[in-house]
C-alpha positions as CSV (number, residue, x, y, z in Angstrom):
1,X,-3.1,-4.2,18.4
2,X,-4.5,-4.6,21.8
3,X,-1.2,-6.1,23.0
4,X,0.8,-3.1,21.6
5,X,-1.6,-0.7,23.2
6,X,-1.3,-2.5,26.5
7,X,2.5,-2.3,26.4
8,X,2.4,1.4,25.6
9,X,0.0,2.1,28.4
10,X,1.8,0.0,31.1
11,X,5.3,1.1,30.3
12,X,5.8,4.8,31.1
13,X,9.1,4.9,29.2
14,X,7.6,3.5,26.0
15,X,6.7,5.8,23.1
16,X,5.1,5.3,19.8
17,X,6.9,6.6,16.7
18,X,5.1,6.7,13.3
19,X,7.5,5.3,10.6
20,X,5.7,6.9,7.8
21,X,3.5,5.7,4.9
22,X,6.4,5.0,2.7
23,X,8.6,3.1,5.2
24,X,8.3,-0.2,3.3
25,X,9.1,1.4,0.0
26,X,12.2,3.1,1.4
27,X,13.5,-0.1,3.0
28,X,12.7,-2.4,0.1
29,X,15.7,-4.4,-1.2
30,X,15.2,-4.9,-4.9
31,X,17.7,-7.7,-5.1
32,X,15.9,-9.7,-2.4
33,X,12.5,-9.1,-4.0
34,X,13.9,-10.3,-7.3
35,X,15.4,-13.4,-5.7
36,X,12.1,-14.2,-3.9
37,X,10.0,-13.8,-7.0
38,X,12.4,-16.0,-9.1
39,X,12.2,-18.7,-6.4
40,X,8.4,-18.5,-6.4
41,X,8.2,-18.9,-10.2
42,X,10.7,-21.8,-10.1
43,X,8.6,-23.5,-7.4
44,X,5.7,-23.3,-9.8
45,X,7.7,-25.1,-12.4
46,X,8.9,-22.2,-14.6
47,X,12.4,-21.6,-15.9
48,X,13.5,-18.1,-15.2
49,X,16.1,-16.1,-17.1
50,X,16.6,-12.5,-16.1
51,X,17.9,-9.9,-18.5
52,X,18.4,-6.2,-17.5
53,X,15.8,-3.8,-18.8
54,X,17.0,-1.1,-21.1
55,X,17.2,2.3,-19.3
């Protein structure tokens, strides 16, 4: 955080922009999350079969 503050203080053209508390949720890719979680389970020795949830 100190490095970020130093850059903001020393660069007169730099500005800070708050992305919002829900930035991660808005930019979350469900397909990527699913793929990553399946890989983690497979790495632990589990067989994974995905079926769509009823809506």
